[in-house]
N, C-alpha and C positions, 0 to 999 in steps of 0.2 A: 401456672399463674396467679400471684396474690390477688383478689378481688379488687380491693382498695387499690393497686396500682393501675388494674386493668382503667379502674373509675377517673384516677385522675391523668389516664395518658387520652381516656375518651374525653373527660372535660377537656385538658389540654388542646383535644386534637377540634373541638366546636368551638372553640374558644379562637383558634386563628382561621375556620371558616367563618365563622362569623367574623370577624376582622378585616377578612379579605373580601368577601361579599359585601359588607355592610359601608367600606370604608369607599364614600364620595368622592368624585375624579375632582371634583374643584377644593377638596381641601388638603391640607398635609398628612402628611402618612402618618402622623403621632394622633389623628381626631378620627372616629368614627362616628355615626348617626347611631344611634339605637333606635329600636322599634318605636320607642314612644316621641322621637324626634331630637330628642337632647345630644348632645354633641358629649363625648366618652374622649377625653385623651389619654392617649397610653405610652408608656415608654419602658425600658429595659436595664438593670445594670450586668452588667456581665464581672461575675463573681471571680471569674479567673484573673481578670482587669484587675480586680479588687485585691484578692492576692498577692497581686505581684507589686502593686503601688502605692497599697495603703500603707503608712508606714507603723500605725498601733499594731497593726495585723502582723506586718513582718517582724515588729520587735517582741510580738508577745509569742509567737510561732518560735522565732528565737529562742527565748528565754525557755520555753517549754521543749523542746530541742535539746537546749543545753542540759535541763533539769535530766530529759531521757539518759542520755551521755553518762551525766554523774552517775545515775543510778544505774545502768549498766557497767560503768567502769569499778563500780565498788561491789557489784556481787560478781564480777568475773574476779577481782582479787581477794573475795573471799573464798568463792571455789576453788581458787589456785592455792591460798593458804592451807586449806583442808587435803587438796591434794598433794599440797609438799609432805606434810606430815603422814599421807599413808606412805609416799613414796620414802618417807626416811624411815620409816617404821619397815618396809620390808627388805632393804638394806638390812638390817639385823639381820637378817636371814635365818638359819637355823638356830640363832642363839635365843628366839623369840618362844616363850612355853606357851602352852594351851592355855591357860588363865591369860597371861599377857594378849595372846589372839586375842580371846573372845572380849575381853575388857576391850583391845582397840575396836574392835569390829562394832562393838555395841557404841561404844561413844565416835566411831567415824558415819553409822547409820543416823545416831542423834544428832550429830552436827549438819549431816547432809539432809534430812528430814527441816531441821529449822531453817536451812538457808533455803530450802524449796518452800516453804510458807512464806519467808521475806519474800520473796521473788514474786509471789504470788499476792501478796499484800501491796507489795511497788508498783506492780501491774496495775493492779485494781485502782489505787490512787492515783499512777498515771492516767489512766481513762479518764477518771473522774474528772484529773485536772483538766484534762485535754476535752473535755465535755463542758466543763463548767467555763473556759476559755471561751470557746465557740461561742456558748448562748451568752457570754460578755459582749465578745464582738457583735451579732448578732442584733443585739440590745442595742449597743451603738449605732451599728449602722440604719437602725428603724427610727431611734431618734431624732437620729441625724434626716432621714428623708422625711418623716415627720412634720420638720423647722423647714425643710427644704420646700417641700411641695404646699409649702402655707404662701408661697409668691409662683409657682410653679403652675399649680392646677390641673394635676393628672388624677384623671379618675383612678388608675392601677398602675402601678410599677412594679414590674415583672424582673425575678432574678433567672439570668442565664449563666447556666457553668458545660462546661462541653462533657464533663464527668457527669452531669446529670441536669441532661436536657430536657428539659420539660417543653419548650418552647419549641415547636418543628419548624419555625419558619419566625426569624428576625428580619427586620427592616432597618438598616442603620440608622435612617433618621428619627425612629424612634429611642435610638441607643442614647443615653443619657449619663453613661459612666463616665464619662472624663470629668464632666462636670462636678458630679459626684464624688469620685476618689479625690479633688481638688478640695470640695469643701470637707468632706471628711481629713484628710490631711492637714487643710487651715484649722479647723476647730481640735485639732489632737496637737496642734502645735500650741495652740493658746494656751490648752492646758496643762502643757507639759510647760512652760513658761512660767506658769502660774504656781508651779508646784516648789 
């Protein structure tokens, strides 16, 4: 296993153990007393819920999926056109001369290579666009959480996802997802109305 992954898992495990061991019984589950006696307030956001309910995320993913589908449809159409040309040529049967066959073969291979290259370029563009979209969404969420936390006072806000589970334990009392998603949607609706 990659050493970086092992270190992350160990760090997360230590954080959970510290959280469970240092949490005083008289404090709310979201607060922990650190070794120097100061209070540390923890919260987490469930990313699966953000993906399901955050309007901007859903809108961006829908747009991204539509672009992917359009690209696939266009490529499939181009492949089909070339294949139809090959079938039409083959139907000529024995009337095809050796020179015509060789010319068609070169043309066909060239078209297929060009189309394969277009496919690779499109796949790279789509992957880059997907990564940029996720980075934009992450930045939007981080910016919102900075503003949100000015009045909430969390020391740490973790993310949780069932597909990338870095928290081994989560107490629902520290779940601030609903509040965050509602705030994100309100902020997005304000910007959407302003456009």
